[in-house]
DODREN-709598 format. One record per atom (N, C-alpha, C): x, y, z. Coordinates in Angstrom, 1 decimal, padded with zeros to 4 digits. Example, Ala and Ser with C-alpha at 12.3 -4.5 7.8 and 13.67 -1.06 7.14 Angstrom:
BEGIN
     c1     c2     c3
  013.2 -005.7  007.8
  012.3 -004.5  007.8
  013.2 -003.3  007.8
  012.8 -002.2  007.1
  013.7 -001.1  007.1
  012.9  000.0  007.9
% end
This chain:
BEGIN
     c1     c2     c3
  040.5 -002.7  049.3
  040.4 -001.6  050.2
  041.5 -001.7  051.2
  041.9 -002.9  051.7
  042.9 -003.0  052.7
  044.2 -002.5  052.3
  044.6 -002.8  051.0
  045.9 -002.3  050.5
  046.0 -000.8  050.4
  044.9 -000.1  050.3
  044.9  001.3  050.2
  044.7  002.0  051.6
  044.1  001.3  052.5
  043.8  001.9  053.8
  045.1  002.3  054.5
  045.1  003.5  055.0
  046.2  004.0  055.7
  046.2  003.6  057.2
  045.0  003.7  057.8
  044.8  003.4  059.2
  043.7  002.3  059.4
  044.1  001.2  059.8
  043.1  000.1  060.1
  043.0 -000.1  061.6
  041.8  000.2  062.1
  041.5  000.1  063.6
  040.6 -001.1  063.8
  041.0 -001.9  064.9
  040.3 -003.1  065.3
  039.6 -002.8  066.6
  038.3 -003.0  066.7
  037.6 -002.6  067.9
  036.7 -003.8  068.4
  036.2 -003.6  069.6
  035.4 -004.7  070.2
  035.4 -004.6  071.7
  034.6 -005.3  072.4
  034.5 -005.3  073.8
  035.8 -005.9  074.4
  035.8 -005.8  075.8
  036.9 -006.4  076.5
  037.1 -007.9  076.2
  038.3 -008.3  075.9
  038.7 -009.7  075.8
  038.2 -010.3  074.5
  037.8 -009.6  073.5
  037.2 -010.1  072.3
  038.4 -010.6  071.3
  039.6 -010.1  071.5
  040.7 -010.5  070.7
  041.3 -009.4  069.8
  041.0 -008.2  070.2
  041.5 -007.0  069.3
  043.0 -007.1  069.1
  043.7 -007.1  070.2
  045.2 -007.1  070.2
  045.8 -008.3  069.4
  045.2 -009.5  069.7
  045.7 -010.7  069.0
  045.5 -010.6  067.5
  044.3 -010.1  067.1
  044.1 -010.0  065.6
  045.0 -008.9  065.0
  045.2 -007.8  065.8
  046.0 -006.7  065.3
  047.5 -007.2  065.1
  048.0 -008.0  066.0
  049.3 -008.5  065.9
  049.4 -009.5  064.7
  048.4 -010.3  064.5
  048.5 -011.3  063.4
  048.4 -010.6  062.0
  047.5 -009.6  061.9
  047.4 -008.8  060.7
  048.7 -008.1  060.4
  049.2 -007.5  061.4
  050.5 -006.7  061.2
  051.6 -007.6  060.7
  051.7 -008.8  061.2
  052.7 -009.7  060.8
  052.5 -010.2  059.4
  051.2 -010.5  059.0
  050.9 -011.0  057.7
  051.1 -009.9  056.6
  050.7 -008.7  056.9
  050.8 -007.6  055.9
  052.0 -006.7  056.1
  052.9 -007.0  057.0
  054.1 -006.2  057.2
  053.7 -004.8  057.5
  052.8 -004.5  058.4
  052.3 -003.2  058.7
  053.0 -002.7  060.0
  052.7 -001.5  060.3
  053.2 -000.9  061.6
  052.1 -001.1  062.6
  052.5 -001.6  063.8
  051.5 -001.9  064.9
  051.5 -000.8  065.9
  050.3 -000.3  066.3
  050.2  000.6  067.4
  049.2  000.1  068.4
  049.6 -000.3  069.6
  048.7 -000.9  070.6
  048.3  000.1  071.6
  047.1 -000.1  072.1
  046.6  000.8  073.1
  047.4  000.7  074.4
  047.7  001.8  075.0
  048.5  001.9  076.2
  047.5  002.0  077.4
  047.1  000.8  077.9
  046.1  000.8  079.0
  046.6  000.3  080.3
  047.6 -000.5  080.3
  048.1 -001.1  081.6
  048.7 -000.1  082.6
  049.1  001.1  082.1
  049.7  002.0  083.0
  048.7  002.9  083.7
  047.4  002.7  083.4
  046.4  003.5  084.1
  046.4  003.2  085.6
  046.7  004.2  086.4
  046.8  003.9  087.9
  045.5  003.7  088.6
  044.4  004.0  087.9
  043.1  003.9  088.5
  042.3  002.7  088.1
  042.8  001.9  087.1
  042.1  000.8  086.5
  041.7 -000.2  087.5
  042.6 -000.7  088.3
  042.3 -001.8  089.2
  041.3 -001.3  090.3
  041.5  000.0  090.7
  040.5  000.5  091.7
  039.1  000.7  091.1
  039.1  001.0  089.8
  037.8  001.1  089.2
  037.0 -000.2  089.2
  037.7 -001.3  088.8
  037.0 -002.6  088.8
  036.5 -003.0  090.2
  037.2 -002.5  091.3
  036.8 -002.8  092.6
  035.6 -001.9  093.1
  035.8 -000.6  092.8
  034.8  000.4  093.2
  034.5  001.4  092.1
  033.8  001.0  091.1
  033.6  001.8  089.9
  032.9  003.2  090.2
  032.0  003.2  091.2
  031.4  004.5  091.5
  032.3  005.5  092.0
  033.5  005.1  092.6
  034.4  006.1  093.1
  035.5  006.5  092.1
  035.8  005.6  091.2
  037.0  005.8  090.4
  036.7  005.9  088.9
  035.4  005.9  088.5
  035.1  005.9  087.1
  035.6  007.2  086.4
  035.4  008.3  087.0
  035.8  009.6  086.3
  037.3  009.7  086.1
  038.1  009.4  087.2
  039.5  009.4  087.1
  040.0  008.4  086.0
  039.4  007.2  086.0
  039.9  006.2  085.1
  039.6  006.6  083.7
  038.4  007.2  083.4
  038.0  007.5  082.1
  038.8  008.7  081.6
  039.0  009.7  082.4
  039.8  010.9  082.0
  041.2  010.5  081.7
  041.8  009.6  082.5
  043.2  009.2  082.2
  043.2  008.5  080.8
  042.3  007.6  080.6
  042.2  006.9  079.3
  042.1  007.9  078.1
  041.2  008.9  078.3
  040.9  009.9  077.2
  042.2  010.6  076.9
  042.9  011.1  077.9
  044.1  011.9  077.6
  045.3  011.0  077.1
  045.3  009.8  077.6
  046.4  008.9  077.2
  046.2  008.5  075.7
  044.9  008.2  075.3
  044.6  007.8  074.0
  044.8  009.0  073.0
  044.5  010.2  073.5
  044.8  011.4  072.7
  046.3  011.6  072.4
  047.1  011.5  073.5
  048.5  011.6  073.3
  049.0  010.6  072.3
  048.6  009.3  072.4
  049.0  008.3  071.5
  048.6  008.6  070.1
  047.4  009.1  069.9
  046.9  009.4  068.6
  047.7  010.5  067.9
  048.2  011.5  068.7
  049.0  012.5  068.2
  050.4  012.0  067.8
  050.9  011.1  068.6
  052.2  010.4  068.2
  052.0  009.6  066.9
  050.8  008.9  066.8
  050.6  008.1  065.6
  050.6  008.9  064.4
  050.1  010.1  064.4
  050.1  011.0  063.2
  051.5  011.4  062.8
  052.4  011.4  063.8
  053.8  011.7  063.5
  054.5  010.6  062.7
  054.2  009.3  063.1
  054.9  008.2  062.5
  054.2  007.8  061.2
  053.0  008.2  060.9
  052.3  007.7  059.7
  053.0  008.1  058.4
  053.9  009.1  058.5
  054.6  009.5  057.2
  055.5  008.4  056.8
  055.9  007.5  057.6
  056.9  006.5  057.3
  056.3  005.1  057.2
  055.0  004.9  057.3
  054.3  003.6  057.3
  053.2  003.6  056.3
  053.3  002.7  055.3
  052.2  002.6  054.3
  050.9  002.1  054.9
  051.0  001.3  056.0
  049.8  000.8  056.7
  050.0  000.7  058.2
  049.1  001.3  058.9
  049.1  001.2  060.4
  047.9  000.4  060.8
  048.2 -000.5  061.8
  047.1 -001.3  062.4
  047.1 -001.0  063.9
  045.9 -000.6  064.4
  045.8 -000.3  065.8
  044.7 -001.3  066.4
  044.8 -001.5  067.7
  043.8 -002.3  068.4
  042.7 -001.5  069.1
  042.6 -000.3  068.7
  041.5  000.5  069.2
  041.3  001.7  068.3
  040.2  002.4  068.5
  039.9  003.7  067.9
  039.6  004.7  069.0
  039.9  006.0  068.7
  039.7  007.0  069.8
  038.3  007.1  070.2
  037.4  006.9  069.4
  035.9  007.1  069.7
  035.4  006.1  070.7
  036.2  005.0  070.9
  035.8  004.0  071.9
  035.6  004.6  073.3
  036.3  005.6  073.6
  036.3  006.2  074.9
  034.9  006.6  075.3
  034.2  007.1  074.4
  032.8  007.6  074.7
  031.9  006.4  075.0
  032.2  005.2  074.5
  031.3  004.1  074.8
  031.5  003.7  076.3
  032.7  003.7  076.7
  033.0  003.4  078.1
  032.4  004.5  079.0
  032.7  005.7  078.6
  032.2  006.9  079.5
  030.7  006.9  079.6
  030.0  006.6  078.6
  028.5  006.6  078.7
  028.0  005.5  079.6
  028.8  004.5  079.9
  028.4  003.4  080.8
  028.8  003.7  082.2
  029.9  004.4  082.4
  030.5  004.5  083.8
  030.3  005.8  084.5
  030.1  006.9  083.7
  030.0  008.2  084.3
  028.6  008.6  084.6
  028.4  009.5  085.7
  027.1  010.0  086.0
  026.9  011.3  085.1
  025.7  011.9  085.3
  025.3  012.9  084.3
  026.3  014.1  084.4
  026.7  014.5  085.7
  027.5  015.7  085.8
  028.9  015.4  085.3
  029.4  014.2  085.6
  030.7  013.8  085.1
  030.7  013.8  083.6
  029.6  013.3  083.0
  029.6  013.2  081.5
  029.6  014.5  080.8
  029.0  015.5  081.5
  029.0  016.9  080.9
  030.4  017.4  080.8
  031.2  017.2  081.9
  032.6  017.7  081.9
  033.4  016.8  080.9
  033.2  015.5  080.9
  033.9  014.7  080.0
  033.7  015.1  078.5
  032.4  015.4  078.2
  032.1  015.8  076.8
  032.8  017.0  076.4
  032.9  018.0  077.3
  033.6  019.2  077.0
  035.1  019.0  076.6
  035.7  018.1  077.4
  037.1  017.8  077.1
  037.2  017.0  075.8
  036.4  015.9  075.7
  036.5  015.0  074.6
  036.2  015.7  073.2
  035.2  016.6  073.2
  034.9  017.4  072.0
  036.1  018.2  071.5
  036.8  018.7  072.4
  038.0  019.5  072.0
  039.1  018.6  071.4
  039.3  017.4  072.0
  040.4  016.5  071.6
  040.0  015.8  070.3
  038.8  015.5  070.1
  038.4  014.7  068.9
  038.6  015.5  067.6
  038.6  016.8  067.7
  038.8  017.6  066.5
  040.2  017.4  065.8
  041.1  016.9  066.6
  042.5  016.7  066.2
  042.9  015.3  066.0
  041.9  014.4  066.0
  042.2  013.0  065.8
  041.7  012.5  064.5
  042.5  011.8  063.7
  042.2  011.3  062.4
  041.3  010.1  062.5
  040.3  010.0  061.7
  039.4  008.8  061.6
  040.1  007.7  060.9
  039.9  006.4  061.3
  040.4  005.3  060.6
  039.9  005.2  059.1
  040.7  004.6  058.3
  040.3  004.4  056.9
  039.4  003.1  056.8
  039.6  002.2  057.8
  038.8  001.0  057.8
  038.8  000.6  059.3
  037.6  000.2  059.7
  037.4 -000.3  061.1
  036.9 -001.8  061.0
  037.5 -002.6  061.8
  037.0 -004.0  062.0
  036.4 -004.1  063.4
  035.2 -004.4  063.5
  034.5 -004.6  064.8
  034.4 -006.1  065.0
  035.0 -006.6  066.1
  034.9 -008.0  066.5
  033.8 -008.1  067.5
  032.8 -008.9  067.1
  031.6 -009.1  067.9
  031.6 -010.5  068.6
  031.1 -010.5  069.8
  031.1 -011.8  070.5
  030.0 -011.7  071.6
  029.5 -012.9  072.0
  028.5 -012.9  073.1
  029.2 -012.7  074.4
  028.5 -012.3  075.4
  029.1 -012.0  076.7
  029.7 -013.2  077.4
  029.1 -014.4  077.3
  029.6 -015.6  077.9
  031.0 -015.9  077.4
  031.1 -015.7  076.1
  032.4 -016.0  075.4
  033.5 -015.0  075.9
  033.1 -013.8  076.1
  034.0 -012.7  076.6
  034.4 -013.0  078.0
  033.5 -013.5  078.9
  033.8 -013.8  080.2
  034.8 -015.0  080.3
  034.6 -015.9  079.4
  035.5 -017.1  079.3
  036.9 -016.6  078.9
  037.0 -015.7  078.0
  038.3 -015.2  077.5
  039.0 -014.4  078.6
  038.2 -013.7  079.4
  038.8 -013.0  080.6
  039.4 -013.9  081.6
  038.7 -015.0  081.9
  039.2 -016.0  082.8
  040.4 -016.7  082.3
  040.4 -016.9  081.0
  041.5 -017.7  080.4
  042.8 -016.9  080.4
  042.7 -015.6  080.1
  044.0 -014.8  080.1
  044.5 -014.4  081.4
  043.6 -014.4  082.5
  044.0 -014.3  083.8
  044.7 -013.0  084.3
  044.3 -011.9  083.8
  044.8 -010.6  084.2
  044.3 -010.2  085.6
  045.1 -009.9  086.5
  044.7 -009.7  087.9
  043.7 -008.6  088.0
  043.9 -007.5  087.3
  043.1 -006.3  087.4
  041.7 -006.5  086.8
  041.5 -007.6  086.0
  040.2 -007.9  085.4
  039.3 -008.8  086.3
  039.8 -009.3  087.4
  039.1 -010.2  088.2
  037.8 -009.6  088.8
  037.8 -008.3  088.8
  036.6 -007.6  089.4
  035.5 -007.4  088.3
  035.7 -007.7  087.1
  034.7 -007.5  086.1
  033.6 -008.5  086.2
  032.4 -008.1  086.4
  031.3 -009.0  086.5
  030.5 -009.1  085.2
  029.6 -010.1  085.1
  028.9 -010.4  083.9
  028.0 -009.3  083.4
  027.3 -008.7  084.4
  026.4 -007.6  084.1
  027.1 -006.4  083.5
  028.2 -006.0  084.1
  029.0 -004.9  083.5
  029.4 -005.2  082.1
  030.0 -006.3  081.9
  030.5 -006.7  080.6
  029.3 -006.8  079.6
  028.2 -007.3  080.0
  027.1 -007.4  079.1
  026.5 -006.1  078.7
  026.5 -005.1  079.6
  026.1 -003.8  079.3
  027.0 -003.1  078.3
  028.3 -003.3  078.6
  029.3 -002.8  077.7
  029.2 -003.4  076.3
  029.0 -004.7  076.2
  028.9 -005.4  075.0
  027.7 -004.9  074.2
  026.6 -004.6  074.8
  025.4 -004.1  074.2
  025.6 -002.7  073.6
  026.4 -001.8  074.4
  026.7 -000.5  073.9
  027.6 -000.5  072.7
  028.5 -001.5  072.7
  029.4 -001.6  071.5
  028.5 -002.0  070.3
  027.6 -003.0  070.4
  026.8 -003.4  069.3
  025.9 -002.2  068.8
  025.3 -001.5  069.7
  024.5 -000.4  069.3
  025.3  000.7  068.6
  026.5  001.0  069.1
  027.4  002.0  068.4
  027.7  001.6  067.0
  028.2  000.3  066.8
  028.7 -000.1  065.5
  027.6 -000.4  064.5
  026.4 -000.7  065.0
  025.3 -001.0  064.1
  024.8  000.4  063.5
  025.2  001.5  064.1
  024.8  002.8  063.6
  026.0  003.5  063.0
  027.2  002.9  063.0
  028.4  003.6  062.6
  028.5  003.8  061.1
  028.8  005.0  060.7
  028.9  005.3  059.3
  030.0  006.2  058.9
  031.0  006.4  059.8
  032.0  007.4  059.6
  033.2  006.9  058.8
  033.2  005.6  058.5
  034.3  005.0  057.7
  033.8  003.6  057.3
  034.4  003.0  056.3
  034.0  001.6  056.0
  034.2  000.7  057.2
  033.3 -000.2  057.4
  033.2 -001.1  058.6
  033.0 -002.5  058.3
  033.9 -003.4  058.9
  033.7 -004.8  058.8
  033.3 -005.3  060.2
  032.2 -006.0  060.2
  031.7 -006.6  061.5
  031.9 -008.1  061.4
  032.8 -008.6  062.3
  033.1 -010.1  062.3
  032.6 -010.7  063.6
  031.7 -011.7  063.4
  031.2 -012.5  064.5
  032.3 -013.5  064.9
  032.8 -013.4  066.1
  033.9 -014.3  066.6
  033.5 -015.5  067.4
  032.2 -015.7  067.6
  031.7 -016.7  068.5
  032.2 -018.1  068.2
  032.3 -018.4  066.9
  032.5 -019.8  066.4
  033.8 -019.9  065.7
  034.7 -019.0  065.9
  036.1 -019.1  065.2
  037.2 -018.9  066.2
  038.4 -019.3  065.9
  039.5 -019.1  066.7
  040.7 -018.7  065.9
  040.8 -017.4  065.5
  041.8 -016.9  064.6
  043.2 -017.0  065.2
  043.3 -017.1  066.5
  044.6 -017.2  067.1
  045.2 -018.6  066.9
  044.4 -019.6  067.1
  045.0 -021.0  067.1
  044.6 -021.8  065.8
  043.8 -021.2  065.0
  043.4 -021.9  063.7
  043.9 -021.0  062.6
  044.8 -021.6  061.8
  045.4 -020.9  060.7
  044.3 -020.7  059.6
  043.5 -021.7  059.4
  042.4 -021.6  058.4
  041.4 -020.4  058.8
  041.1 -020.3  060.1
  040.2 -019.2  060.5
  040.8 -017.9  060.2
  042.1 -017.7  060.5
  042.7 -016.5  060.3
  042.9 -016.2  058.8
  043.2 -017.2  058.0
  043.3 -017.0  056.5
  041.9 -016.6  056.0
  040.9 -017.1  056.5
  039.5 -016.7  056.0
  039.2 -015.3  056.3
  039.7 -014.8  057.5
  039.5 -013.4  057.8
  040.3 -012.5  056.9
  041.6 -012.9  056.6
  042.4 -012.1  055.7
  041.8 -012.0  054.3
  041.3 -013.1  053.8
  040.6 -013.2  052.5
  039.4 -012.2  052.5
  038.7 -012.2  053.6
  037.5 -011.4  053.7
  037.8 -009.9  053.7
  038.8 -009.5  054.5
  039.1 -008.1  054.6
  039.9 -007.5  053.4
  040.4 -008.4  052.6
  041.1 -007.9  051.4
  040.1 -007.4  050.3
  038.8 -007.8  050.5
  037.8 -007.5  049.5
  037.4 -006.0  049.6
  037.1 -005.3  048.5
  036.7 -003.9  048.6
  035.5 -003.7  049.6
  035.6 -002.6  050.3
  034.6 -002.3  051.4
  034.0 -000.9  051.2
  032.7 -000.9  051.1
  032.0  000.4  051.2
  030.9  000.2  052.1
  030.6  001.2  053.0
  029.6  001.0  054.0
  030.0 -000.1  055.0
  029.0 -000.9  055.3
  029.2 -001.9  056.3
  029.0 -003.3  055.7
  030.0 -004.2  056.1
  029.9 -005.6  055.6
  030.0 -006.5  056.9
  029.3 -007.7  056.8
  029.2 -008.6  057.9
  029.8 -009.9  057.5
  030.6 -010.5  058.5
  031.2 -011.8  058.3
  030.8 -012.6  059.5
  030.0 -013.7  059.2
  029.4 -014.5  060.2
  029.8 -016.0  059.9
  031.1 -016.3  060.2
  031.5 -017.7  059.9
  030.9 -018.7  061.0
  030.8 -019.9  060.6
  030.3 -020.9  061.6
  031.2 -022.1  061.5
  031.4 -022.7  062.7
  032.3 -023.9  062.8
  031.6 -024.9  063.7
  032.0 -026.2  063.4
  031.5 -027.2  064.3
  032.7 -027.8  065.0
  032.6 -027.7  066.4
  033.7 -028.1  067.2
  033.4 -029.5  067.8
% end
């Protein structure tokens, strides 16, 4: 399946390792890498400090930024046999459902529904799953200043929404990888195991639950 997939999207909660895995897969398979442009969001740091005041601005900026990038992605796909991204456009709704109030969500839905009509669905999605404590440890380890305001309860709620979304996901082939007990960044064998797994034909949803003894 992977050799035929035109667009491979890697998804998961904050700090689960989406970008790291996307970079590794791109290098191994000589693909084209498209990374989410999130650091330029001028509202992000304010959102983590005062989410009730900055949620709508933050979410709308992300929605429009991701739409612009998706449009650009469709222009470059003519020259790339395989594209790997560290997000999918639909992720925006997961965050919006957590952060926006009812009135904001109505307006957000109107805008999002228009934009989603022009966005291509991935040919294959990899969902990286992790428990919240592991995600919090990853956030602390990477030390991004704007993420210092993320608390456990917010991240846990987001993590649960991701799980619920992808356990019902049917719009494309899906691989769910449990990352709690592996380290595909620092362990070559762990990464090789993932590559072997994702090279197998995929229909519907498949689960990969590796275990390690540390």
